[in-house]
C-alpha positions as CSV (number, residue, x, y, z in Angstrom):
1,M,-5.0,-12.9,-0.1
2,I,-7.3,-10.1,-1.7
3,E,-8.9,-11.1,-5.0
4,V,-10.9,-8.7,-7.7
5,K,-13.2,-10.1,-10.2
6,H,-14.6,-8.1,-13.0
7,L,-14.3,-4.8,-11.0
8,S,-15.8,-1.5,-12.5
9,K,-16.4,2.3,-11.5
10,Y,-17.8,4.9,-13.1
11,F,-17.7,8.5,-12.2
12,G,-21.1,9.6,-14.0
13,D,-20.5,8.4,-17.6
14,R,-16.8,8.2,-17.2
15,V,-15.2,4.8,-16.8
16,V,-12.5,4.7,-14.2
17,L,-12.1,1.0,-13.9
18,N,-13.0,-1.6,-16.7
19,D,-13.4,-5.0,-16.0
20,I,-10.3,-5.6,-13.7
21,S,-9.8,-9.2,-12.4
22,T,-6.6,-9.9,-10.1
23,V,-5.1,-11.5,-7.0
24,F,-3.2,-10.0,-4.6
25,E,-1.1,-12.5,-2.6
26,R,-0.5,-12.8,1.4
27,G,2.9,-12.2,2.2
28,K,4.1,-10.9,-0.6
29,T,4.3,-6.9,-2.0
30,N,1.9,-6.8,-4.3
31,L,2.6,-3.1,-6.2
32,V,-0.3,-1.4,-8.7
33,I,1.4,0.7,-11.1
34,G,0.4,3.3,-13.8
35,Q,0.3,6.8,-14.2
36,S,-1.4,9.7,-12.5
37,G,-5.3,9.2,-13.8
38,S,-5.0,5.5,-14.8
39,G,-7.5,4.4,-11.8
40,K,-5.1,2.8,-9.3
41,T,-6.0,5.1,-6.3
42,V,-9.6,4.7,-7.4
43,L,-9.0,0.5,-7.3
44,L,-7.4,1.2,-3.7
45,K,-10.5,2.8,-2.7
46,C,-12.6,0.2,-4.0
47,I,-11.1,-2.4,-2.0
48,V,-11.0,-0.8,1.0
49,G,-14.6,0.2,0.5
50,L,-14.2,3.8,-0.1
51,L,-16.2,3.7,-3.1
52,E,-18.6,1.7,-4.0
53,V,-18.4,-0.4,-7.3
54,E,-21.1,-0.8,-10.0
55,Q,-19.9,-4.0,-11.1
56,G,-17.6,-7.1,-9.8
57,E,-16.7,-8.4,-6.7
58,I,-14.0,-7.6,-3.9
59,L,-12.9,-10.8,-2.0
60,Y,-11.3,-10.9,1.5
61,D,-9.8,-14.4,2.0
62,Q,-12.9,-15.9,-0.1
63,V,-15.4,-13.7,1.7
64,V,-17.1,-11.3,-0.5
65,F,-16.5,-8.0,1.0
66,N,-18.6,-5.7,-1.2
67,Q,-21.8,-7.7,-0.7
68,L,-21.7,-8.2,3.0
69,P,-23.8,-6.1,5.3
70,F,-22.2,-3.0,6.9
71,Q,-21.3,-4.7,10.8
72,E,-19.5,-7.6,8.7
73,Q,-17.5,-5.0,6.7
74,K,-16.6,-3.2,9.6
75,D,-15.3,-6.5,11.1
76,I,-13.1,-6.8,7.9
77,R,-12.3,-3.2,8.1
78,K,-10.4,-3.8,11.5
79,Q,-7.8,-6.3,9.8
80,I,-7.0,-3.5,7.5
81,G,-3.8,-1.4,8.4
82,M,-3.6,1.9,6.1
83,L,-0.4,3.6,5.4
84,F,-1.2,7.3,3.7
85,Q,0.5,9.1,1.0
86,G,1.4,12.0,3.5
87,S,1.7,10.1,6.5
88,A,-1.8,11.6,8.0
89,L,-0.2,11.8,11.5
90,F,-1.9,14.0,14.3
91,D,0.1,17.2,14.5
92,S,-1.2,17.6,17.9
93,M,-0.7,14.5,19.4
94,T,2.4,13.3,20.5
95,V,4.1,10.0,18.3
96,E,2.9,7.8,21.3
97,K,-0.7,8.9,20.4
98,N,-0.6,9.1,16.9
99,V,0.2,5.1,17.3
100,M,-1.8,4.6,19.7
101,F,-4.9,5.6,18.0
102,P,-6.2,2.8,16.4
103,L,-5.6,0.9,19.6
104,D,-8.2,3.5,21.5
105,M,-10.6,3.1,18.6
106,F,-11.1,-0.5,18.6
107,T,-9.4,-2.2,21.3
108,R,-10.5,-2.6,25.2
109,L,-6.8,-3.2,26.4
110,T,-5.8,-1.5,29.5
111,L,-3.4,1.7,28.8
112,A,-0.8,-0.4,30.2
113,E,-1.0,-2.7,27.5
114,K,-1.6,-0.1,24.8
115,R,1.6,1.3,25.9
116,E,3.4,-2.1,25.6
117,R,1.9,-2.5,21.8
118,V,2.8,1.1,21.0
119,N,6.4,0.2,22.3
120,F,6.9,-2.9,20.7
121,C,5.6,-1.3,17.1
122,L,8.2,1.5,17.3
123,K,10.3,-0.7,18.1
124,R,9.6,-2.9,15.0
125,V,10.4,0.0,12.7
126,N,13.3,1.4,14.4
127,L,12.2,3.9,16.4
128,E,12.7,4.0,20.0
129,R,12.5,7.1,22.8
130,V,10.6,9.1,20.4
131,N,7.2,8.4,22.2
132,R,6.7,12.2,23.6
133,L,7.9,13.9,20.3
134,Y,5.2,15.6,18.1
135,P,5.2,14.9,14.1
136,A,6.9,18.6,13.7
137,E,9.8,17.6,16.0
138,I,10.5,14.6,13.3
139,S,12.3,14.0,9.9
140,G,10.1,13.2,7.2
141,G,11.1,9.5,6.8
142,M,10.6,9.2,10.8
143,K,7.1,10.1,10.0
144,K,6.6,7.3,7.7
145,R,7.7,4.8,10.1
146,V,5.7,6.4,12.6
147,A,2.9,5.8,10.2
148,I,4.1,2.1,9.6
149,A,4.1,1.7,13.4
150,R,0.6,2.9,13.5
151,A,-0.8,0.5,10.8
152,I,0.3,-2.5,12.3
153,A,-0.8,-1.8,16.0
154,L,-4.0,-4.1,15.6
155,N,-1.9,-6.6,14.0
156,P,-3.6,-6.1,10.5
157,S,-4.0,-8.9,7.8
158,Y,-4.1,-6.4,5.6
159,L,-2.2,-3.5,4.6
160,F,-2.4,-0.7,1.9
161,C,0.2,1.8,1.1
162,D,-0.7,5.2,-0.9
163,E,2.5,6.2,-2.4
164,P,4.5,5.4,0.9
165,N,8.2,6.6,-0.5
166,S,6.4,10.6,-1.9
167,G,8.2,13.4,-0.4
168,L,11.3,10.8,0.4
169,D,14.9,11.2,-0.7
170,P,16.5,7.7,-2.4
171,Q,17.8,6.4,0.7
172,T,15.4,7.2,2.9
173,S,12.4,5.6,0.2
174,I,14.9,2.0,0.3
175,V,15.0,2.1,4.2
176,I,10.9,2.6,3.6
177,D,10.7,-0.6,1.2
178,E,12.7,-3.0,3.4
179,L,11.1,-2.0,6.4
180,I,7.3,-2.9,4.5
181,K,8.6,-5.8,2.8
182,E,9.9,-7.3,6.2
183,I,7.0,-7.2,8.0
184,T,4.8,-7.9,4.7
185,E,7.0,-11.2,5.3
186,E,7.2,-11.6,8.9
187,Y,3.2,-11.2,10.0
188,N,2.2,-12.7,6.6
189,I,0.4,-9.7,5.4
190,T,-1.7,-9.1,2.5
191,T,0.5,-5.8,1.6
192,I,-1.1,-3.7,-1.9
193,I,1.3,-0.8,-2.4
194,N,0.1,1.7,-4.9
195,T,3.2,3.8,-6.3
196,H,5.2,5.4,-9.4
197,D,8.9,4.7,-7.7
198,M,10.8,2.8,-10.1
199,G,13.2,2.0,-7.3
200,S,10.3,0.0,-5.5
201,V,9.1,-1.9,-8.4
202,A,12.7,-2.8,-9.3
203,S,13.7,-3.8,-5.4
204,I,10.5,-5.1,-4.0
205,G,8.2,-6.0,-6.6
206,E,7.3,-9.5,-5.7
207,K,3.8,-9.2,-7.8
208,I,3.0,-5.9,-10.1
209,V,-0.3,-4.6,-11.4
210,F,0.0,-2.3,-14.4
211,I,-3.2,-0.2,-14.9
212,S,-3.6,2.3,-18.1
213,N,-6.5,4.1,-18.5
214,G,-8.8,2.0,-16.3
215,R,-7.7,-1.1,-17.9
216,L,-5.3,-3.9,-16.5
217,E,-2.8,-4.3,-18.7
218,W,-0.4,-6.5,-17.6
219,T,0.9,-8.4,-14.4
220,G,4.5,-9.8,-13.6
221,T,7.3,-9.7,-11.3
222,S,9.9,-7.2,-10.7
223,H,12.5,-9.8,-13.2
224,D,10.6,-10.1,-15.8
225,I,8.8,-6.4,-16.2
226,I,11.9,-5.1,-18.3
227,Q,11.2,-7.7,-20.8
228,S,7.2,-7.4,-20.8
229,G,6.8,-7.0,-24.2
230,N,4.0,-4.9,-23.4
231,K,4.2,-1.5,-25.6
232,L,2.0,0.8,-22.6
233,L,4.2,-0.5,-20.0
234,D,7.5,0.1,-21.6
235,D,6.2,3.7,-22.3
236,F,5.4,4.1,-19.1
237,I,8.4,2.8,-17.0
238,F,10.9,3.7,-19.8
239,A,10.0,7.5,-20.7
240,S,13.4,8.9,-19.8
241,P,16.7,8.9,-21.8
242,F,18.3,7.3,-18.4
243,T,15.7,4.7,-17.9
244,R,15.7,3.4,-21.7
245,K,19.7,3.3,-21.5
246,V,18.8,1.2,-18.3
247,K,17.1,-1.2,-20.5
248,D,19.0,-1.3,-23.1
249,T,22.0,-2.0,-20.7
250,F,20.1,-5.3,-19.1
251,L,19.7,-6.4,-22.7
252,G,22.6,-5.8,-23.7
253,K,22.6,-3.2,-26.4
């Protein structure tokens, strides 16, 4: 579980996050949604310690992360897996070397043990016999799955995903969503997903956190988001005529 309490972040005189408090639950897919510039990416960067906060607390399983000495923060960071928006694979490394990278950095496993772990992780994301391929030789969806394999290589307790469906077609996006959800439940991970994909919200939004202009405006699930009663949220998710029609159909109008 990750909890933020009264979190505020400023860039100069500009308030980017304003007194945000919420809980991200273990074993569930927690989605952070909001318009571009709403503060959702800054929130994720604050939680993982890439940005310092002016006010508030960030707790990892009741440990106040942002008040720990650097070395103790490092110990928690070893339990974090990251899935970046563009996959962020190393072009000069094979798939195997990409997945092995965190094992090289943070473990003392033998080469045989690391290869065994790499193969396990690749198999878990339904990728086999691709070890010797380079990122340029695989599809966008496969790159995302390789990135997920790398993110879980250290068996993390916490998984952060920044726009995991960016650049993917709808069918591949569904595959990635389902894979992230399966891994979250299987390994009982606290997963936080930063997204603007309403398909993800509808299919895997077990907890949704909506941020607007740096403020926490609404929290709930995919089951009650349609009837949230929050105008800012409605304006965000039903901005197009198509999504407004979906809402009217859902409500029987």
